[in-house]
MIPA-267483 format. One record per residue (C-alpha): x, y, z; residue in three letters; residue number from 1. Coordinates in nm, 2 decimals, m for minus. Example, Ala and Ser with C-alpha at 12.3 -4.5 7.8 and 13.67 -1.06 7.14 Angstrom:
2
px | py | pz | code | pos
1.23 | m0.45 | 0.78 | ALA | 1;
1.37 | m0.11 | 0.71 | SER | 2;
//
This chain:
143
px | py | pz | code | pos
m8.57 | 6.41 | 1.39 | THR | 1;
m8.46 | 6.06 | 1.48 | ASN | 2;
m8.59 | 5.82 | 1.21 | THR | 3;
m8.45 | 5.51 | 1.39 | TYR | 4;
m8.71 | 5.32 | 1.58 | LYS | 5;
m8.50 | 5.07 | 1.77 | SER | 6;
m8.16 | 4.98 | 1.90 | VAL | 7;
m7.98 | 4.67 | 1.75 | GLU | 8;
m7.79 | 4.46 | 2.00 | VAL | 9;
m7.53 | 4.22 | 1.88 | LEU | 10;
m7.36 | 3.95 | 2.09 | GLY | 11;
m7.00 | 3.83 | 2.03 | ASN | 12;
m6.99 | 3.66 | 1.70 | GLY | 13;
m7.32 | 3.80 | 1.56 | GLU | 14;
m7.35 | 3.99 | 1.23 | SER | 15;
m7.61 | 4.21 | 1.08 | LYS | 16;
m7.65 | 4.44 | 0.79 | SER | 17;
m7.80 | 4.78 | 0.89 | ILE | 18;
m7.87 | 5.05 | 0.64 | LEU | 19;
m7.64 | 4.87 | 0.39 | GLY | 20;
m7.35 | 4.85 | 0.63 | VAL | 21;
m7.23 | 4.50 | 0.73 | GLY | 22;
m7.16 | 4.49 | 1.11 | ILE | 23;
m6.98 | 4.19 | 1.28 | SER | 24;
m6.94 | 4.19 | 1.66 | ALA | 25;
m6.60 | 4.06 | 1.77 | ILE | 26;
m6.52 | 3.98 | 2.13 | PRO | 27;
m6.32 | 4.23 | 2.33 | MET | 28;
m6.20 | 4.15 | 2.68 | TYR | 29;
m5.91 | 4.18 | 2.93 | ASN | 30;
m5.65 | 3.91 | 2.99 | LEU | 31;
m5.61 | 3.73 | 3.21 | PRO | 32;
m5.98 | 3.65 | 3.23 | GLU | 33;
m6.07 | 3.71 | 3.59 | THR | 34;
m6.40 | 3.77 | 3.78 | SER | 35;
m6.30 | 4.13 | 3.86 | ASP | 36;
m6.19 | 4.21 | 3.50 | SER | 37;
m6.29 | 4.56 | 3.38 | ARG | 38;
m6.40 | 4.40 | 3.05 | HIS | 39;
m6.50 | 4.04 | 3.09 | PRO | 40;
m6.54 | 3.82 | 2.78 | LYS | 41;
m6.89 | 3.83 | 2.64 | GLY | 42;
m6.99 | 4.17 | 2.78 | ARG | 43;
m6.86 | 4.40 | 2.51 | GLY | 44;
m6.77 | 4.40 | 2.15 | ASN | 45;
m6.52 | 4.52 | 1.90 | GLY | 46;
m6.67 | 4.56 | 1.55 | TYR | 47;
m6.59 | 4.50 | 1.19 | ILE | 48;
m6.78 | 4.74 | 0.96 | LEU | 49;
m6.80 | 4.68 | 0.59 | ASN | 50;
m6.84 | 5.01 | 0.42 | LEU | 51;
m6.80 | 5.06 | 0.05 | GLY | 52;
m6.63 | 4.72 | 0.01 | GLY | 53;
m6.37 | 4.80 | 0.28 | LYS | 54;
m6.34 | 4.63 | 0.62 | ASN | 55;
m6.29 | 4.86 | 0.92 | PHE | 56;
m6.20 | 4.71 | 1.26 | TYR | 57;
m6.27 | 4.90 | 1.58 | LEU | 58;
m6.10 | 4.71 | 1.87 | SER | 59;
m6.30 | 4.84 | 2.16 | GLY | 60;
m6.15 | 4.81 | 2.51 | ASP | 61;
m5.95 | 4.49 | 2.45 | THR | 62;
m5.62 | 4.33 | 2.50 | GLU | 63;
m5.41 | 4.13 | 2.27 | ASP | 64;
m5.66 | 3.85 | 2.23 | ILE | 65;
m5.67 | 3.55 | 1.99 | PRO | 66;
m5.98 | 3.68 | 1.82 | GLU | 67;
m5.80 | 4.00 | 1.71 | MET | 68;
m5.48 | 3.82 | 1.61 | ARG | 69;
m5.68 | 3.59 | 1.38 | SER | 70;
m5.86 | 3.87 | 1.19 | LEU | 71;
m5.83 | 3.86 | 0.81 | ASN | 72;
m5.88 | 4.12 | 0.53 | ASN | 73;
m5.89 | 4.43 | 0.75 | ILE | 74;
m5.83 | 4.74 | 0.54 | ASP | 75;
m5.83 | 4.99 | 0.83 | VAL | 76;
m5.80 | 4.92 | 1.20 | ALA | 77;
m5.85 | 5.14 | 1.50 | PHE | 78;
m5.65 | 4.98 | 1.79 | VAL | 79;
m5.65 | 5.09 | 2.15 | CYS | 80;
m5.36 | 5.10 | 2.39 | MET | 81;
m5.40 | 5.24 | 2.74 | ASN | 82;
m5.30 | 5.08 | 3.06 | LEU | 83;
m5.46 | 4.96 | 3.28 | PRO | 84;
m5.78 | 4.94 | 3.08 | TYR | 85;
m5.66 | 4.77 | 2.76 | THR | 86;
m5.32 | 4.66 | 2.63 | MET | 87;
m4.98 | 4.82 | 2.63 | ASP | 88;
m4.79 | 4.95 | 2.32 | VAL | 89;
m4.59 | 4.63 | 2.28 | GLU | 90;
m4.90 | 4.41 | 2.29 | GLN | 91;
m5.09 | 4.63 | 2.05 | ALA | 92;
m4.80 | 4.63 | 1.80 | ALA | 93;
m4.76 | 4.26 | 1.83 | SER | 94;
m5.13 | 4.20 | 1.76 | ALA | 95;
m5.13 | 4.44 | 1.47 | VAL | 96;
m4.83 | 4.26 | 1.32 | SER | 97;
m5.02 | 3.94 | 1.35 | ALA | 98;
m5.34 | 4.04 | 1.16 | PHE | 99;
m5.17 | 4.29 | 0.93 | LYS | 100;
m5.44 | 4.55 | 0.85 | PRO | 101;
m5.36 | 4.78 | 0.55 | GLY | 102;
m5.37 | 5.09 | 0.77 | ILE | 103;
m5.38 | 5.12 | 1.15 | VAL | 104;
m5.47 | 5.41 | 1.36 | TYR | 105;
m5.38 | 5.39 | 1.73 | PRO | 106;
m5.67 | 5.54 | 1.93 | TYR | 107;
m5.79 | 5.54 | 2.29 | HIS | 108;
m5.43 | 5.57 | 2.41 | TYR | 109;
m5.48 | 5.80 | 2.71 | ARG | 110;
m5.47 | 5.61 | 3.03 | GLY | 111;
m5.40 | 5.65 | 3.40 | GLY | 112;
m5.04 | 5.74 | 3.34 | ASN | 113;
m5.10 | 5.99 | 3.05 | GLY | 114;
m5.06 | 5.92 | 2.69 | LEU | 115;
m4.92 | 5.59 | 2.55 | SER | 116;
m4.61 | 5.62 | 2.33 | ASP | 117;
m4.77 | 5.60 | 1.98 | VAL | 118;
m4.44 | 5.68 | 1.82 | GLU | 119;
m4.30 | 5.37 | 1.98 | LYS | 120;
m4.60 | 5.17 | 1.85 | PHE | 121;
m4.53 | 5.30 | 1.50 | LYS | 122;
m4.17 | 5.21 | 1.52 | THR | 123;
m4.25 | 4.85 | 1.64 | LEU | 124;
m4.52 | 4.79 | 1.38 | VAL | 125;
m4.30 | 4.94 | 1.10 | SER | 126;
m4.01 | 4.73 | 1.20 | GLY | 127;
m4.19 | 4.40 | 1.21 | SER | 128;
m4.46 | 4.45 | 0.94 | THR | 129;
m4.35 | 4.74 | 0.71 | PRO | 130;
m4.65 | 4.67 | 0.48 | GLU | 131;
m4.89 | 4.80 | 0.75 | VAL | 132;
m4.93 | 5.18 | 0.73 | GLU | 133;
m4.94 | 5.34 | 1.07 | VAL | 134;
m5.12 | 5.67 | 1.08 | ARG | 135;
m5.09 | 5.88 | 1.39 | LEU | 136;
m5.36 | 6.14 | 1.48 | ARG | 137;
m5.39 | 6.38 | 1.77 | ASN | 138;
m5.70 | 6.24 | 1.94 | TRP | 139;
m5.63 | 6.45 | 2.25 | TYR | 140;
m5.55 | 6.80 | 2.13 | PRO | 141;
m5.56 | 6.95 | 2.48 | GLU | 142;
m5.25 | 6.75 | 2.57 | ASN | 143;
//
């Protein structure tokens, strides 16, 4: 049975603690910001979850935005990279190299042209910020 009585909605920049988990809503959006953008600023969130003293960042459908680049103290990051919906491999690698999570998992990397080159992402991140551990997983086992 479902014991949860309500849905919690967070806007960009809001934070809550739910069941002992700290949750912060981080903006996620497309660049350039246009009226026909798939993900306009303010509509959706990425999230930072604080679990067991560790900070986990889930990027959501975003591009290489200043709010992501300025993150601090991220232990584990899940970063998307699939054109045309989010950012390309080079943008994702550049952003990760800016905020330097301890570990990064590329995810949400299947787009209109197939799978993004996660091996290239790993090479770019490892070359510019070797202290960031890139972990590749097969999110799309049917491919």
